[in-house]
C-alpha positions as CSV (number, residue, x, y, z in Angstrom):
1,M,-0.1,0.0,-0.1
2,F,2.9,2.4,0.6
3,A,4.3,4.7,-2.3
4,S,8.2,5.3,-2.1
5,P,8.9,9.1,-1.9
6,C,10.5,10.6,-5.2
7,S,13.4,11.3,-2.9
8,S,14.9,8.1,-3.7
9,L,14.3,8.3,-7.5
10,P,17.4,6.7,-9.5
11,P,18.8,8.9,-12.4
12,L,16.8,9.2,-15.5
13,P,18.1,8.0,-18.6
14,P,18.9,10.3,-21.9
15,P,15.9,10.4,-24.0
16,R,13.9,13.4,-22.5
17,L,11.3,16.1,-24.2
18,R,12.8,19.2,-24.4
19,P,12.0,22.0,-21.7
20,L,8.0,23.3,-22.3
21,H,7.2,26.7,-21.4
22,A,5.5,27.9,-17.9
23,A,2.3,27.9,-19.8
24,L,2.4,23.9,-18.8
25,I,1.4,24.9,-15.2
26,A,-0.9,27.8,-16.5
27,G,-4.5,28.2,-15.6
28,L,-6.7,27.2,-12.9
29,G,-5.8,24.3,-10.8
30,A,-2.1,24.8,-11.8
31,V,0.4,23.8,-8.8
32,P,1.1,27.3,-6.7
33,A,4.1,29.0,-8.5
34,F,7.0,28.4,-6.0
35,A,6.8,24.6,-7.1
36,A,9.9,24.0,-9.3
37,D,9.5,23.2,-12.7
38,P,11.0,20.2,-13.8
39,V,11.6,19.1,-17.5
40,P,8.6,16.4,-18.3
41,T,10.4,13.3,-19.4
42,L,8.9,10.5,-22.2
43,N,10.7,8.3,-19.2
44,P,8.6,8.8,-16.0
45,I,9.6,7.0,-12.7
46,V,7.0,4.8,-11.2
47,V,6.2,2.9,-8.6
48,T,3.1,0.9,-9.1
49,G,3.5,-2.8,-10.3
50,S,7.6,-2.9,-9.3
51,R,6.7,-1.2,-5.9
52,V,10.0,0.6,-6.2
53,E,10.8,3.5,-8.2
54,T,11.8,2.2,-11.8
55,P,11.6,3.9,-15.3
56,S,8.7,3.1,-16.8
57,F,10.2,2.2,-20.4
58,D,12.3,-0.9,-18.2
59,L,9.1,-2.7,-16.8
60,P,7.0,-5.6,-18.6
61,F,3.8,-4.2,-18.3
62,S,2.0,-1.3,-19.6
63,V,2.1,1.7,-17.1
64,D,1.2,5.0,-17.4
65,S,2.3,8.1,-15.5
66,V,-0.2,11.3,-15.8
67,D,1.6,14.5,-14.9
68,M,-1.2,16.4,-12.9
69,R,0.3,20.0,-13.4
70,P,-0.9,20.0,-17.4
71,V,-4.2,18.5,-16.3
72,Q,-4.8,21.3,-13.6
73,A,-4.3,24.0,-15.6
74,G,-6.9,23.5,-18.6
75,N,-9.4,21.4,-16.6
76,L,-12.1,21.9,-13.3
77,G,-10.2,19.5,-11.2
78,V,-13.7,17.8,-10.2
79,N,-13.4,14.2,-11.8
80,A,-10.7,11.7,-12.3
81,S,-11.8,11.7,-16.0
82,E,-10.4,14.8,-16.6
83,A,-6.7,12.9,-16.0
84,L,-7.3,9.8,-17.4
85,A,-9.2,10.6,-21.0
86,G,-5.9,9.8,-22.7
87,V,-4.6,6.6,-20.9
88,P,-4.7,3.6,-23.5
89,G,-6.6,0.6,-22.3
90,L,-9.0,2.7,-20.1
91,V,-12.5,3.9,-20.4
92,V,-13.6,6.6,-18.0
93,Q,-17.4,7.7,-18.5
94,N,-18.3,10.5,-16.5
95,R,-22.1,9.8,-16.0
96,Q,-23.1,13.3,-15.4
97,N,-24.2,11.7,-12.2
98,Y,-22.7,12.9,-8.6
99,A,-24.7,10.0,-7.1
100,Q,-23.3,7.3,-8.7
101,D,-19.5,8.4,-9.1
102,L,-17.8,8.0,-12.6
103,Q,-17.7,4.6,-14.3
104,I,-14.2,3.0,-15.0
105,S,-13.4,0.3,-16.9
106,V,-9.5,-1.1,-17.6
107,R,-9.3,-3.8,-20.0
108,G,-12.9,-4.4,-19.6
109,F,-12.4,-5.0,-16.1
110,G,-15.2,-3.0,-14.2
111,S,-17.7,-2.2,-17.1
112,R,-20.6,-4.0,-15.2
113,A,-20.5,-1.5,-12.3
114,A,-23.9,0.4,-11.9
115,F,-22.4,2.8,-9.4
116,G,-18.8,3.4,-7.9
117,V,-15.9,1.6,-8.9
118,R,-15.3,-2.2,-8.7
119,G,-12.5,-4.7,-10.4
120,V,-10.1,-2.0,-10.5
121,K,-7.8,-1.0,-7.5
122,L,-7.9,2.4,-6.7
123,I,-5.1,3.9,-4.3
124,A,-4.3,7.3,-2.6
125,D,-1.1,8.4,-1.1
126,G,-0.8,4.6,-0.4
127,I,-4.4,4.0,0.9
128,P,-6.8,2.0,-0.8
129,A,-9.7,3.5,-2.0
130,S,-11.3,0.3,-2.7
131,T,-12.9,-1.9,-0.1
132,P,-11.6,-5.2,0.3
133,D,-14.4,-6.9,-1.7
134,G,-13.5,-4.5,-4.8
135,Q,-15.6,-1.9,-4.6
136,G,-14.0,1.8,-4.9
137,Q,-15.1,5.3,-4.8
138,A,-12.8,7.8,-7.3
139,A,-14.8,10.8,-5.8
140,T,-12.6,10.5,-2.9
141,F,-9.3,11.7,-5.1
142,N,-8.3,14.9,-4.5
143,L,-7.3,16.3,-8.0
144,D,-6.5,20.1,-6.7
145,T,-3.4,18.4,-4.8
146,A,-1.9,15.5,-7.1
147,D,0.8,15.6,-8.4
148,R,0.7,12.5,-10.5
149,I,-1.9,9.6,-10.8
150,E,-0.3,6.2,-12.3
151,V,-2.4,3.7,-14.3
152,M,-1.4,0.2,-14.7
153,R,-2.9,-2.6,-16.7
154,G,-2.4,-6.2,-17.4
155,P,-1.0,-9.3,-15.9
156,F,1.1,-7.5,-13.1
157,S,-2.1,-6.1,-12.0
158,T,-2.6,-9.0,-10.2
159,V,0.2,-8.4,-7.9
160,Y,-2.5,-6.1,-6.1
161,G,-4.8,-9.0,-5.1
162,N,-8.5,-9.4,-5.2
163,D,-10.9,-7.3,-8.1
164,A,-7.6,-5.9,-9.4
165,G,-8.0,-5.6,-13.1
166,G,-6.0,-2.7,-13.1
167,V,-4.3,-0.3,-10.7
168,I,-5.0,3.3,-10.7
169,Q,-2.6,5.2,-8.1
170,L,-3.2,8.9,-6.9
171,F,0.2,10.6,-5.1
172,S,-0.3,14.1,-3.8
173,R,2.3,16.5,-3.9
174,D,5.4,16.6,-1.5
175,P,5.3,20.3,-0.1
176,K,8.5,21.8,-0.7
177,G,9.7,25.5,-0.5
178,A,9.0,28.8,0.9
179,P,5.2,29.3,2.1
180,S,2.6,30.1,-0.4
181,V,-1.3,30.6,-0.3
182,Y,-3.4,30.4,-3.4
183,G,-7.1,30.6,-4.4
184,G,-9.3,30.2,-7.3
185,V,-12.9,30.2,-8.7
186,L,-14.3,29.1,-11.7
187,G,-17.5,28.9,-13.3
188,G,-19.8,28.0,-16.4
189,S,-22.7,25.5,-18.2
190,W,-25.2,24.1,-16.0
191,G,-24.9,26.3,-12.9
192,T,-21.6,25.3,-12.4
193,S,-19.0,26.5,-10.1
194,K,-16.4,25.5,-7.8
195,V,-14.0,27.9,-5.2
196,D,-11.1,26.2,-3.5
197,I,-8.4,27.6,-1.4
198,G,-4.9,26.0,0.2
199,A,-1.5,26.9,1.4
200,E,1.4,24.9,1.2
201,G,5.1,25.4,1.8
202,E,7.9,23.8,4.5
203,K,9.0,25.4,7.8
204,N,11.4,24.2,10.0
205,G,12.2,21.1,7.9
206,V,8.2,20.1,8.2
207,G,6.2,20.1,4.6
208,Y,2.7,21.3,5.1
209,L,-0.1,21.2,2.6
210,I,-3.9,22.3,3.4
211,D,-6.7,22.6,0.6
212,A,-10.5,22.9,0.5
213,S,-12.9,23.2,-1.8
214,R,-16.6,23.4,-2.9
215,F,-18.2,22.5,-6.1
216,D,-21.7,23.0,-6.9
217,T,-23.4,22.4,-10.2
218,D,-27.4,22.2,-11.4
219,G,-26.3,19.1,-13.7
220,Y,-27.2,18.6,-17.4
221,R,-30.2,16.8,-16.9
222,A,-32.7,17.5,-14.4
223,H,-33.0,16.1,-11.2
224,S,-28.8,16.1,-10.5
225,T,-28.2,19.1,-8.5
226,A,-25.0,18.2,-6.5
227,T,-22.8,20.0,-3.7
228,R,-19.3,18.4,-3.2
229,D,-17.2,19.6,-0.2
230,Q,-13.4,18.5,-0.1
231,L,-10.7,19.1,2.7
232,F,-7.4,17.4,2.3
233,G,-4.4,17.7,4.7
234,K,-0.7,16.3,4.6
235,L,2.2,16.8,6.6
236,V,6.0,15.5,5.7
237,F,8.6,14.8,8.4
238,H,11.9,14.2,7.9
239,P,13.0,12.5,11.2
240,D,16.6,12.3,10.0
241,Q,18.4,11.6,6.6
242,D,17.1,8.0,6.2
243,S,13.7,8.3,7.5
244,K,10.4,9.9,6.1
245,L,7.1,10.4,7.8
246,T,3.8,11.4,6.1
247,L,0.6,12.1,7.4
248,V,-2.5,12.4,5.0
249,A,-5.9,13.2,5.9
250,N,-9.0,14.1,3.8
251,A,-12.9,14.2,3.6
252,L,-15.5,14.3,0.9
253,R,-19.3,15.4,2.0
254,Q,-22.0,15.6,-0.3
255,D,-25.8,16.1,1.1
256,D,-28.6,15.5,-1.1
257,T,-26.9,14.7,-4.4
258,Q,-29.8,14.1,-7.0
259,D,-29.8,10.8,-8.9
260,P,-31.2,11.6,-12.3
261,L,-31.0,7.5,-13.2
262,G,-30.9,6.4,-16.5
263,L,-33.0,7.1,-19.8
264,T,-34.9,4.4,-21.8
265,W,-34.2,5.1,-25.8
266,E,-37.3,6.9,-26.4
267,T,-37.1,9.1,-23.7
268,F,-33.6,9.8,-24.7
269,K,-34.7,10.3,-28.2
270,R,-37.6,13.1,-26.9
271,N,-35.3,14.8,-24.7
272,P,-31.7,13.8,-23.3
273,R,-31.6,16.2,-20.5
274,A,-35.0,14.9,-19.2
275,V,-35.4,12.2,-16.1
276,E,-37.7,9.2,-16.0
277,S,-40.8,10.0,-13.9
278,V,-39.8,8.1,-11.2
279,A,-36.7,9.8,-10.1
280,E,-39.2,12.7,-9.1
281,T,-41.8,10.5,-7.5
282,F,-39.6,9.2,-5.5
283,D,-36.9,12.1,-5.0
284,T,-33.8,9.6,-5.9
285,R,-30.9,11.3,-3.9
286,K,-27.5,10.1,-2.2
287,S,-25.8,11.8,0.4
288,I,-22.1,10.7,1.2
289,D,-20.2,11.9,4.2
290,H,-16.5,10.1,3.8
291,S,-13.5,11.1,6.0
292,Q,-10.2,8.9,6.4
293,A,-6.4,9.7,7.5
294,G,-3.5,7.4,7.1
295,A,0.3,7.6,7.7
296,T,3.5,6.5,5.8
297,Y,6.8,5.6,7.2
298,E,10.2,4.6,5.2
299,R,13.5,4.1,6.5
300,R,16.9,3.0,5.1
301,F,19.0,0.3,6.4
302,G,21.9,0.1,4.0
303,P,20.7,-1.8,1.0
304,G,17.1,-2.3,2.2
305,R,14.1,-0.3,3.1
306,L,11.4,-0.9,5.5
307,Q,8.0,0.8,4.7
308,L,5.4,0.8,6.8
309,S,1.2,2.2,6.5
310,A,-1.6,2.6,8.8
311,Y,-5.3,3.9,7.9
312,A,-8.6,4.5,9.1
313,G,-11.5,6.1,8.0
314,E,-15.5,6.3,8.2
315,R,-18.2,6.4,5.5
316,S,-21.9,7.1,6.0
317,V,-24.2,7.0,3.0
318,T,-28.4,7.3,2.8
319,Q,-29.7,6.9,-0.5
320,F,-33.4,6.8,-1.8
321,Q,-34.1,4.3,-4.8
322,A,-37.1,4.4,-7.3
323,I,-38.3,1.4,-6.3
324,P,-41.6,1.0,-6.6
325,T,-44.0,0.1,-3.6
326,G,-45.5,-3.2,-4.6
327,P,-42.4,-5.1,-5.2
328,Q,-41.4,-3.9,-1.0
329,L,-44.8,-6.4,0.1
330,N,-42.1,-9.0,-0.3
331,P,-41.0,-10.0,3.4
332,R,-37.6,-10.6,2.1
333,H,-37.4,-7.2,0.3
334,S,-34.8,-4.5,2.0
335,G,-36.5,-1.5,1.1
336,G,-36.5,1.6,-1.2
337,V,-34.0,3.4,1.1
338,I,-30.6,2.4,1.9
339,D,-28.6,3.7,4.9
340,F,-25.1,2.7,6.4
341,D,-22.1,3.6,8.4
342,R,-19.1,2.2,7.5
343,S,-15.7,2.1,9.3
344,F,-12.2,0.7,7.8
345,H,-8.9,0.2,8.8
346,G,-6.0,-1.7,7.3
347,L,-2.1,-2.1,7.8
348,G,0.6,-2.5,5.4
349,A,4.2,-3.7,6.1
350,R,7.0,-4.2,3.2
351,W,10.8,-4.7,2.8
352,I,12.5,-4.0,-0.1
353,H,16.5,-5.2,-0.5
354,T,18.8,-5.1,-3.2
355,L,21.8,-7.0,-3.7
356,A,24.1,-8.3,-6.4
357,A,23.2,-11.8,-7.9
358,G,25.6,-13.3,-10.3
359,P,26.2,-11.2,-13.1
360,G,23.2,-8.9,-12.2
361,E,21.1,-7.0,-9.6
362,L,18.5,-8.4,-7.7
363,T,15.7,-6.6,-5.7
364,L,13.4,-9.0,-3.6
365,T,10.1,-7.2,-2.1
366,G,8.3,-8.9,0.6
367,G,5.2,-8.1,2.5
368,V,1.9,-8.3,3.9
369,D,-1.5,-5.8,3.6
370,Y,-4.2,-6.1,6.1
371,D,-7.6,-4.5,5.3
372,R,-11.1,-4.5,6.9
373,S,-14.4,-2.6,6.5
374,E,-17.6,-3.3,8.7
375,D,-20.5,-1.9,7.6
376,A,-23.6,-1.0,9.8
377,R,-26.3,-1.7,7.2
378,K,-30.0,-0.6,7.4
379,G,-32.7,-0.7,4.7
380,F,-36.0,1.2,5.0
381,E,-39.0,1.3,3.0
382,N,-39.3,4.6,0.9
383,F,-42.7,5.5,1.4
384,V,-45.4,5.8,4.7
385,G,-48.8,4.5,4.8
386,R,-49.8,1.4,2.8
387,A,-47.7,-0.1,-0.1
388,N,-51.2,0.1,-2.1
389,A,-52.2,3.1,-0.6
390,P,-48.9,5.5,0.2
391,T,-49.5,8.9,2.1
392,A,-46.0,9.8,0.9
393,L,-43.1,9.0,-1.3
394,G,-39.4,9.4,-1.1
395,V,-38.9,9.4,2.5
396,K,-38.0,7.2,5.1
397,G,-40.3,4.7,6.3
398,R,-40.6,1.2,8.3
399,L,-36.9,-0.9,8.8
400,R,-36.8,-3.4,6.4
401,R,-33.0,-4.6,6.9
402,D,-30.8,-4.4,9.9
403,E,-27.3,-6.2,9.7
404,T,-23.7,-5.9,9.8
405,D,-21.4,-6.8,7.0
406,T,-17.7,-7.4,7.1
407,V,-14.9,-7.8,4.9
408,T,-11.5,-9.0,5.8
409,S,-8.6,-9.6,3.8
410,V,-5.3,-10.8,4.7
411,D,-2.4,-11.0,1.7
412,P,1.3,-11.8,1.9
413,Y,3.0,-11.4,-1.0
414,L,6.7,-11.5,-2.8
415,Q,8.4,-10.1,-5.7
416,A,11.6,-10.3,-7.2
417,S,13.3,-8.1,-10.2
418,W,16.6,-9.4,-11.5
419,K,18.3,-7.2,-13.8
420,L,21.0,-8.8,-16.3
421,D,22.8,-6.9,-18.7
422,K,19.8,-6.3,-21.5
423,W,17.5,-8.7,-19.7
424,T,15.2,-8.0,-16.5
425,L,13.1,-10.4,-14.8
426,Q,10.4,-10.1,-12.6
427,A,7.9,-12.1,-10.9
428,G,5.2,-11.8,-8.1
429,L,3.2,-14.0,-6.1
430,R,0.3,-12.8,-3.8
431,H,-2.0,-15.4,-1.7
432,S,-5.6,-13.0,-1.0
433,D,-7.7,-14.3,1.8
434,V,-11.0,-12.8,1.6
435,K,-13.7,-13.5,4.3
436,F,-17.6,-12.0,4.2
437,E,-19.4,-12.2,7.4
438,V,-23.1,-11.3,7.5
439,N,-24.7,-10.7,10.7
440,D,-28.5,-10.5,9.9
441,K,-30.3,-8.8,12.8
442,F,-33.4,-8.1,11.1
443,I,-35.5,-11.6,11.8
444,A,-39.6,-11.4,11.0
445,A,-42.0,-13.1,9.8
446,G,-41.4,-14.6,6.3
447,N,-37.7,-12.9,6.7
448,P,-35.5,-16.0,8.5
449,D,-32.2,-15.3,9.6
450,D,-29.4,-14.6,6.6
451,S,-26.5,-14.8,8.7
452,G,-23.5,-16.5,7.3
453,D,-19.7,-16.1,6.5
454,L,-17.6,-17.1,2.7
455,S,-14.3,-17.1,2.3
456,F,-12.4,-17.2,-0.7
457,R,-8.5,-17.9,-1.1
458,K,-6.5,-17.8,-4.4
459,T,-2.7,-17.3,-4.7
460,T,-2.0,-15.7,-7.8
461,P,1.6,-15.6,-10.0
462,A,2.6,-13.2,-12.1
463,V,5.8,-13.5,-14.2
464,G,7.5,-10.9,-16.8
465,I,10.6,-10.2,-19.0
466,V,12.1,-7.3,-20.8
467,Y,14.8,-7.4,-23.4
468,Q,16.6,-4.4,-24.3
469,L,16.8,-5.0,-28.3
470,S,18.5,-1.2,-28.3
471,P,19.0,1.6,-26.0
472,I,16.0,3.0,-27.8
473,M,14.1,-0.1,-27.9
474,N,12.4,-2.7,-25.1
475,L,10.4,-5.6,-26.0
476,Y,8.7,-7.6,-23.2
477,A,6.2,-10.6,-22.2
478,S,4.3,-10.9,-19.2
479,A,1.5,-13.4,-18.1
480,A,-0.5,-13.9,-14.7
481,R,-3.2,-15.8,-13.0
482,G,-5.9,-13.1,-11.4
483,F,-9.2,-13.7,-9.3
484,E,-12.4,-11.2,-8.8
485,T,-14.8,-11.8,-5.8
486,P,-18.3,-10.7,-5.9
487,T,-18.8,-7.6,-3.9
488,L,-21.4,-7.6,-1.0
489,A,-24.0,-5.8,-3.4
490,E,-23.5,-8.6,-5.8
491,L,-24.1,-11.0,-3.1
492,S,-27.0,-9.2,-1.2
493,Y,-29.4,-11.3,-3.4
494,S,-29.9,-15.2,-4.6
495,G,-33.2,-14.7,-6.6
496,T,-36.4,-12.3,-6.9
497,G,-38.8,-14.5,-4.7
498,A,-39.8,-14.4,-1.2
499,T,-37.9,-17.1,-0.3
500,K,-34.5,-15.9,-1.7
501,G,-31.7,-14.3,1.0
502,F,-28.0,-13.6,0.6
503,N,-26.1,-15.6,-2.3
504,F,-23.9,-17.6,-0.6
505,G,-23.4,-19.4,-3.6
506,L,-21.6,-17.3,-5.8
507,K,-18.0,-18.3,-6.9
508,P,-15.0,-15.6,-7.3
509,A,-14.1,-14.9,-11.4
510,T,-10.8,-16.4,-12.4
511,S,-8.6,-15.2,-15.1
512,K,-5.3,-16.1,-16.9
513,Q,-4.0,-12.7,-18.5
514,Y,-0.9,-12.6,-21.1
515,E,0.9,-9.6,-22.8
516,L,3.4,-9.0,-25.2
517,G,4.6,-5.4,-26.1
518,A,7.3,-3.1,-27.1
519,K,8.2,0.8,-25.9
520,A,10.7,2.7,-28.4
521,F,11.9,6.3,-28.2
522,V,12.2,7.8,-31.6
523,G,14.5,10.6,-31.6
524,E,14.8,12.4,-28.2
525,N,11.4,14.0,-28.6
526,T,8.8,11.1,-29.3
527,R,8.2,7.9,-27.6
528,V,5.6,5.3,-28.7
529,N,3.9,2.1,-26.6
530,L,2.8,-0.9,-28.1
531,A,1.1,-3.7,-26.3
532,V,-1.4,-6.5,-27.1
533,F,-3.2,-8.6,-24.7
534,E,-5.5,-11.8,-24.1
535,I,-7.1,-12.2,-21.2
536,R,-9.5,-15.4,-20.6
537,T,-12.0,-15.6,-18.0
538,E,-13.7,-18.7,-16.0
539,D,-17.4,-18.0,-13.9
540,E,-17.8,-14.5,-15.1
541,L,-20.0,-12.2,-12.6
542,V,-23.2,-11.5,-14.9
543,V,-26.5,-10.2,-14.1
544,D,-28.9,-13.1,-13.6
545,N,-32.2,-10.7,-12.9
546,A,-33.0,-7.1,-12.1
547,V,-36.4,-6.9,-10.8
548,G,-38.1,-4.9,-8.4
549,G,-35.0,-3.1,-7.0
550,R,-32.9,-6.5,-6.8
551,T,-29.9,-7.2,-9.2
552,V,-29.3,-10.8,-8.6
553,F,-26.0,-11.8,-9.9
554,K,-24.9,-15.3,-11.1
555,N,-21.5,-16.9,-12.6
556,A,-21.6,-17.2,-16.1
557,G,-19.1,-19.3,-18.8
558,S,-16.1,-18.3,-19.8
559,T,-15.2,-14.9,-21.6
560,L,-12.5,-13.6,-23.7
561,R,-10.7,-10.6,-24.3
562,Q,-8.4,-9.7,-26.8
563,G,-6.7,-6.3,-27.8
564,I,-4.2,-4.0,-28.7
565,E,-3.1,-0.7,-27.4
566,L,-1.2,2.1,-28.7
567,A,-0.1,5.3,-27.3
568,A,2.6,8.0,-28.7
569,E,3.6,11.1,-27.2
570,S,5.9,13.9,-29.1
571,E,7.1,17.3,-29.0
572,F,7.1,18.4,-32.6
573,S,8.9,21.7,-31.9
574,R,9.3,24.0,-29.0
575,N,5.7,25.4,-29.8
576,W,4.0,21.9,-30.7
577,R,3.0,18.8,-28.9
578,G,0.5,16.0,-29.2
579,K,-0.5,12.5,-28.2
580,L,-2.7,10.0,-28.9
581,A,-4.1,6.7,-27.2
582,V,-6.1,4.0,-29.1
583,T,-7.4,0.8,-27.9
584,Q,-8.9,-1.8,-29.7
585,L,-10.7,-4.4,-27.9
586,R,-13.0,-7.4,-28.3
587,A,-14.7,-8.6,-25.6
588,V,-17.2,-11.6,-25.9
589,Y,-18.7,-14.7,-24.0
590,D,-16.6,-17.7,-25.1
591,E,-19.2,-19.9,-24.0
592,A,-23.1,-19.9,-24.0
593,F,-25.3,-19.5,-20.8
594,V,-28.7,-19.0,-19.5
595,T,-29.9,-16.0,-17.3
596,G,-33.6,-15.4,-15.8
597,T,-35.6,-18.4,-15.0
598,G,-39.1,-19.0,-16.0
599,A,-40.5,-16.6,-19.2
600,N,-37.8,-14.2,-18.2
601,A,-35.0,-16.9,-19.2
602,K,-32.7,-15.9,-21.9
603,T,-29.8,-17.8,-23.5
604,I,-26.7,-15.9,-24.2
605,D,-24.8,-17.4,-27.2
606,D,-21.0,-17.4,-27.4
607,G,-19.9,-14.9,-29.5
608,K,-22.2,-12.2,-27.5
609,R,-20.0,-8.8,-26.7
610,I,-19.5,-8.4,-23.7
611,P,-21.8,-5.1,-22.6
612,G,-20.4,-1.8,-21.4
613,I,-17.2,-2.0,-23.6
614,P,-16.9,-0.4,-26.4
615,A,-14.4,-2.0,-29.2
616,L,-12.6,1.0,-30.0
617,S,-11.8,4.3,-27.9
618,A,-9.0,6.9,-28.8
619,Y,-8.3,10.2,-27.8
620,A,-6.2,12.7,-29.4
621,E,-4.6,16.0,-28.3
622,L,-2.8,19.0,-29.9
623,E,-1.2,21.4,-27.9
624,W,0.0,25.2,-29.1
625,K,2.3,27.2,-27.3
626,P,3.2,30.3,-28.9
627,Q,5.1,31.8,-26.1
628,E,5.7,31.7,-22.4
629,G,2.5,32.0,-20.2
630,L,0.3,31.1,-23.2
631,S,-0.9,27.8,-24.6
632,A,-4.1,26.4,-26.8
633,A,-4.9,22.9,-27.1
634,V,-7.5,20.9,-28.8
635,E,-8.7,17.2,-27.5
636,A,-11.0,14.5,-29.4
637,V,-12.4,11.7,-27.8
638,H,-13.6,8.7,-29.9
639,R,-16.2,5.9,-28.6
640,S,-17.6,3.2,-30.6
641,K,-21.1,1.9,-29.9
642,V,-21.5,0.4,-26.5
643,F,-23.8,-2.8,-26.2
644,V,-26.1,-2.4,-22.9
645,E,-27.3,-6.1,-21.8
646,D,-26.3,-9.3,-22.4
647,T,-28.2,-10.4,-25.5
648,N,-26.9,-7.4,-27.5
649,A,-30.8,-7.1,-28.7
650,K,-31.1,-4.0,-26.7
651,R,-30.5,-0.9,-28.8
652,A,-26.5,-0.2,-28.4
653,A,-25.4,3.4,-27.3
654,P,-24.2,4.8,-30.7
655,R,-20.9,5.9,-31.4
656,Y,-19.5,9.1,-31.0
657,T,-16.6,11.8,-31.6
658,L,-16.2,14.9,-29.5
659,A,-13.9,18.0,-29.7
660,N,-12.8,19.9,-26.6
661,L,-10.7,23.2,-26.5
662,R,-9.0,24.3,-24.0
663,L,-7.1,28.0,-23.3
664,T,-4.5,28.9,-20.6
665,A,-2.6,31.9,-19.8
666,E,-0.4,33.0,-16.9
667,Q,1.0,36.4,-15.7
668,R,4.0,36.6,-12.8
669,S,4.6,39.7,-10.6
670,G,7.0,39.4,-7.7
671,G,5.4,37.0,-5.3
672,W,2.3,36.7,-7.2
673,T,1.0,34.5,-9.9
674,L,-1.8,35.2,-11.8
675,R,-3.5,32.2,-14.0
676,E,-6.5,31.9,-16.1
677,M,-8.6,29.3,-18.0
678,L,-10.9,28.6,-20.9
679,R,-12.4,25.5,-21.5
680,V,-15.1,24.4,-24.0
681,D,-16.4,21.1,-23.9
682,N,-18.3,19.1,-27.0
683,L,-17.5,22.0,-29.1
684,F,-19.4,21.1,-32.0
685,D,-22.3,20.2,-29.7
686,K,-22.9,16.4,-30.2
687,E,-25.6,14.6,-29.1
688,H,-24.4,11.5,-27.0
689,I,-24.6,8.6,-24.6
690,A,-21.7,9.5,-21.9
691,S,-22.3,5.9,-20.4
692,V,-24.8,2.7,-19.7
693,I,-26.1,1.1,-17.2
694,V,-25.4,-2.8,-17.8
695,G,-28.4,-5.0,-17.7
696,D,-31.3,-2.4,-16.0
697,G,-33.9,-3.9,-15.2
698,N,-36.2,-1.2,-16.6
699,D,-34.2,-0.4,-19.8
700,R,-33.2,2.5,-18.5
701,F,-29.5,1.7,-19.6
702,Y,-28.4,5.2,-21.3
703,E,-26.8,8.2,-19.5
704,P,-26.9,11.0,-21.7
705,G,-23.7,13.5,-21.9
706,P,-23.8,17.4,-21.9
707,T,-24.1,19.2,-25.0
708,R,-21.6,22.3,-25.8
709,S,-20.2,23.4,-22.5
710,L,-18.3,26.6,-21.3
711,F,-16.0,27.0,-17.9
712,A,-13.8,29.8,-16.9
713,G,-11.9,30.2,-14.1
714,V,-9.0,32.4,-12.7
715,R,-6.6,31.7,-9.5
716,A,-4.3,33.8,-7.7
717,S,-1.3,32.3,-5.7
718,Y,1.0,34.9,-3.4
719,R,4.8,33.5,-2.5
720,F,6.4,34.8,0.9
């Protein structure tokens, strides 16, 4: 869980981009002026995957490091999708629904998530943003204070354990230099506004960073108003030259965030900004209160390093759903209001040791992660009065669920990297032990005790090799086994009937992953990455039924995902820079299976596309810097059509191509720095479906994206 500090980075290899102008850090959300302006490099140092500082060029897997300074310069700093759009293999869809978070999938992992992020491991400053069952929340990422985000895909993701189809890891910047204060404000379309203030610097050897922000929006669609308050704090101590202690804390609060739900195709064609009537009838909404704190400590002992981490936090959620009153007559129904208080904590310990081994250098890493979350979960009817004649809807009614759900994971692991002249060999082995416990406290007539427990254990190996074909080209191959347990939400129901309770029969999905790739420098100003991959999964988790507010999952047969990723980044001249990311992915069911029962039974033939995964996704960006302190860029995003359910018979979300424009400027005078940003999203005003809700039982699959949107902002900072 612990991320190594940048102070211990090895020297960078020669291929680099030429220095960029100060425009790279211009604009709203840019780091304060006192921060150093390092030369951007095409070979960034990363720690994700290998767990030690290594140039990304030398690793046997796909990993990207997103420098957050240019991202912060020309974006709102609200959603991680702003930073991750240009990463190949990654599909990040902004639902325009702050009650349900972003939709993120990595090579198809996570595409079925109806809310939050699942199947992808989220980590921030060494602290998991995913619970042990694999459910995560990207909204907890603080983009205003981020230094970089590392994204790993492919086989070596499995060294992070359960539900790690990919890894997204955020690192906040380490505060350094003279004290500074800053503040910014932006506004724009759909009633959007954001205000943030902060201070950072170093005093008597202690670095500090404090940031607070408020985001408000009326939303593109009706019934989608949201307010988000975020706080972040970081302290960095250096007790001596061989050790470092970092303390971080953050909080997120969203009160009564409206949930516009998805639309049917007919409603979307009639009015993309509309909501289905049930959203307003039941006043669908969610309130979130999240806080956590953690500490990481690192100490060097000669050629070895000890890394320790600990964290704890709380999360409270109250959600009002649009479940009709009729289905709640079922005595085993948990109602239309979700209410839970979660406490979570974890510990991590790691030893890293480098030594001479034969003709090369061997780095060994051994550690253990312990994570635990406990939900005090309740459910209530979303009405008062009788179900057939309610006196009020969209309110908290009678208690229908009262249980404590606990998930615990204990994961020891070993990794090794052996560098031999032109060859580098890497291997990893992780044993995951994930236990689910349910303590049912709501026992009533027709609703028996659903208490029980369930454990999943799996050892997942990963191996990789890199060959240096020349100083400017590396070839690599990697392979691994992985597994993906069901989440608590997916275990909640074993059927839609009155006799069906917790689904203790679900099994984890298991996978075999393979990747071949090449990484090359073309001259001093261009880097190209190419990867081809194959993923075979058994016991894939799919939607079996979605009726009356209950989504029931089952294990299907096998699936096959084959794809190719291409990424290129280049500085054509001192004034022009571009990047390109393209992913082609064929994701299909490789074996027929049946979902539903009785009249609702459906056969899913082999060869059907897995829903929620576009076959082609692409991102391109061209940036122009005519002079220092001024830049302009155009972005293009393409998604092919996306199927919405397993039969592929329902109307697929159509393909789309969007263009965005951003302008940034910066002026400095003495200790003051002023930055401005202007951004136009969906420049050509295209109507499109931004994301889909896979397998929705009411055919409300479609979540429209905004038409042309304009945003502008200004930020000022003062360095003492």
